[in-house]
Short mmCIF file of the C-alpha atoms (twelve columns), coordinates in Angstrom:
data_MODEL
# 
_entry.id   MODEL 
# 
loop_
_atom_site.group_PDB 
_atom_site.id 
_atom_site.type_symbol 
_atom_site.label_atom_id 
_atom_site.label_alt_id 
_atom_site.label_comp_id 
_atom_site.label_asym_id 
_atom_site.label_seq_id 
_atom_site.Cartn_x 
_atom_site.Cartn_y 
_atom_site.Cartn_z 
_atom_site.pdbx_PDB_model_num 
ATOM 1  C CA . LEU A 1  -0.038  0.026  -0.008  1 
ATOM 2  C CA . ASN A 2  2.900   2.325  0.742   1 
ATOM 3  C CA . GLU A 3  4.343   1.649  -2.627  1 
ATOM 4  C CA . ILE A 4  1.145   2.574  -4.318  1 
ATOM 5  C CA . TYR A 5  1.009   5.837  -2.359  1 
ATOM 6  C CA . ASN A 6  4.553   6.612  -3.437  1 
ATOM 7  C CA . ILE A 7  3.772   5.890  -7.082  1 
ATOM 8  C CA . VAL A 8  0.618   8.111  -6.946  1 
ATOM 9  C CA . GLN A 9  2.577   10.939 -5.327  1 
ATOM 10 C CA . GLU A 10 5.361   10.706 -7.854  1 
ATOM 11 C CA . ALA A 11 2.884   10.568 -10.788 1 
ATOM 12 C CA . ARG A 12 1.210   13.656 -9.294  1 
ATOM 13 C CA . ALA A 13 4.505   15.513 -8.821  1 
ATOM 14 C CA . ARG A 14 5.608   14.799 -12.385 1 
ATOM 15 C CA . SER A 15 2.171   15.435 -13.866 1 
ATOM 16 C CA . LEU A 16 2.332   11.938 -15.433 1 
ATOM 17 C CA . LEU A 17 -1.313  11.840 -16.649 1 
ATOM 18 C CA . LEU A 18 -0.921  15.237 -18.354 1 
ATOM 19 C CA . LEU A 19 2.230   14.008 -20.117 1 
ATOM 20 C CA . PHE A 20 0.501   10.826 -21.250 1 
ATOM 21 C CA . ILE A 21 -2.386  12.809 -22.847 1 
ATOM 22 C CA . ARG A 22 -0.333  15.662 -24.275 1 
ATOM 23 C CA . HIS A 23 2.125   13.255 -25.971 1 
ATOM 24 C CA . PHE A 24 -0.209  10.330 -26.663 1 
ATOM 25 C CA . HIS A 25 -0.013  10.877 -30.447 1 
ATOM 26 C CA . GLU A 26 3.793   10.383 -30.311 1 
ATOM 27 C CA . LEU A 27 3.628   6.980  -28.743 1 
ATOM 28 C CA . ASP A 28 3.782   3.664  -30.676 1 
ATOM 29 C CA . PHE A 29 0.711   1.309  -30.426 1 
ATOM 30 C CA . GLU A 30 2.014   -0.806 -27.547 1 
ATOM 31 C CA . SER A 31 3.023   2.266  -25.585 1 
ATOM 32 C CA . LYS A 32 -0.452  3.684  -26.191 1 
ATOM 33 C CA . LYS A 33 -1.963  0.539  -24.759 1 
ATOM 34 C CA . ASN A 34 0.253   0.756  -21.711 1 
ATOM 35 C CA . ALA A 35 -0.288  4.488  -21.164 1 
ATOM 36 C CA . THR A 36 -4.099  3.884  -21.378 1 
ATOM 37 C CA . ALA A 37 -3.932  1.101  -18.783 1 
ATOM 38 C CA . ILE A 38 -1.746  3.179  -16.472 1 
ATOM 39 C CA . PHE A 39 -3.965  6.226  -16.816 1 
ATOM 40 C CA . SER A 40 -7.077  4.121  -16.121 1 
ATOM 41 C CA . TYR A 41 -5.472  2.712  -12.973 1 
ATOM 42 C CA . LEU A 42 -4.041  5.950  -11.623 1 
ATOM 43 C CA . ILE A 43 -7.144  8.115  -12.169 1 
ATOM 44 C CA . LYS A 44 -8.778  6.263  -9.303  1 
ATOM 45 C CA . TYR A 45 -6.616  8.161  -6.830  1 
ATOM 46 C CA . GLN A 46 -7.579  11.510 -5.390  1 
ATOM 47 C CA . PRO A 47 -4.265  13.403 -6.015  1 
ATOM 48 C CA . LEU A 48 -4.454  12.539 -9.729  1 
ATOM 49 C CA . GLN A 49 -8.078  13.401 -9.930  1 
ATOM 50 C CA . ASP A 50 -7.170  16.809 -8.495  1 
ATOM 51 C CA . LEU A 51 -4.562  17.224 -11.173 1 
ATOM 52 C CA . ILE A 52 -7.144  16.756 -13.913 1 
ATOM 53 C CA . VAL A 53 -9.522  19.241 -12.201 1 
ATOM 54 C CA . GLU A 54 -6.636  21.722 -12.145 1 
ATOM 55 C CA . HIS A 55 -5.936  21.052 -15.848 1 
ATOM 56 C CA . PRO A 56 -9.294  20.666 -17.540 1 
ATOM 57 C CA . GLU A 57 -7.634  20.777 -20.949 1 
ATOM 58 C CA . VAL A 58 -6.895  17.050 -20.405 1 
ATOM 59 C CA . LEU A 59 -10.604 16.357 -20.826 1 
ATOM 60 C CA . THR A 60 -10.723 18.530 -23.970 1 
ATOM 61 C CA . LEU A 61 -7.694  16.575 -25.372 1 
ATOM 62 C CA . LEU A 62 -9.423  13.259 -24.644 1 
ATOM 63 C CA . VAL A 63 -12.527 14.359 -26.489 1 
ATOM 64 C CA . SER A 64 -10.391 15.532 -29.467 1 
ATOM 65 C CA . GLY A 65 -8.851  12.055 -29.537 1 
ATOM 66 C CA . TYR A 66 -12.131 10.772 -30.968 1 
ATOM 67 C CA . ASP A 67 -11.024 12.116 -34.336 1 
ATOM 68 C CA . THR A 68 -8.054  9.731  -34.481 1 
ATOM 69 C CA . THR A 69 -7.330  6.160  -35.250 1 
ATOM 70 C CA . TYR A 70 -6.997  5.535  -31.519 1 
ATOM 71 C CA . ALA A 71 -10.498 6.778  -30.551 1 
ATOM 72 C CA . PHE A 72 -11.149 3.707  -28.477 1 
ATOM 73 C CA . MET A 73 -8.113  4.416  -26.274 1 
ATOM 74 C CA . TYR A 74 -9.039  8.041  -25.795 1 
ATOM 75 C CA . GLY A 75 -12.609 6.923  -25.146 1 
ATOM 76 C CA . THR A 76 -11.514 4.509  -22.454 1 
ATOM 77 C CA . MET A 77 -9.552  7.231  -20.581 1 
ATOM 78 C CA . LEU A 78 -12.410 9.697  -20.929 1 
ATOM 79 C CA . ARG A 79 -14.938 7.269  -19.621 1 
ATOM 80 C CA . ASP A 80 -12.711 6.513  -16.638 1 
ATOM 81 C CA . CYS A 81 -12.573 10.242 -15.981 1 
ATOM 82 C CA . LEU A 82 -16.348 10.712 -16.260 1 
ATOM 83 C CA . ARG A 83 -17.029 7.935  -13.791 1 
ATOM 84 C CA . ILE A 84 -15.637 10.283 -11.199 1 
ATOM 85 C CA . GLU A 85 -18.184 12.848 -10.091 1 
ATOM 86 C CA . LYS A 86 -15.959 15.929 -9.701  1 
ATOM 87 C CA . LEU A 87 -14.342 15.252 -13.112 1 
ATOM 88 C CA . CYS A 88 -17.742 14.752 -14.714 1 
ATOM 89 C CA . LYS A 89 -18.944 18.138 -13.206 1 
ATOM 90 C CA . ARG A 90 -15.786 19.766 -14.524 1 
ATOM 91 C CA . PHE A 91 -16.365 18.356 -17.943 1 
ATOM 92 C CA . ILE A 92 -19.900 19.666 -18.096 1 
# 
């Protein structure tokens, strides 16, 4: 449990989720799959949810991803965000 807390804190400090989304188009297919899985796991944690609230452009970037070949990956991350009430409110 302590290891997870450390990972979440480090991901927050380095704005990892923001980097994933901002540079998603630069990743190869396997890396996109990994980034999507990591994003979906980490977004469950409060500090990373707060990061998205502070940077709502992430939600906009996820929506714009629907115009790409990888719409299903962007959609997965967007759905994971919208399952969280405060992120859903921020989106609306």
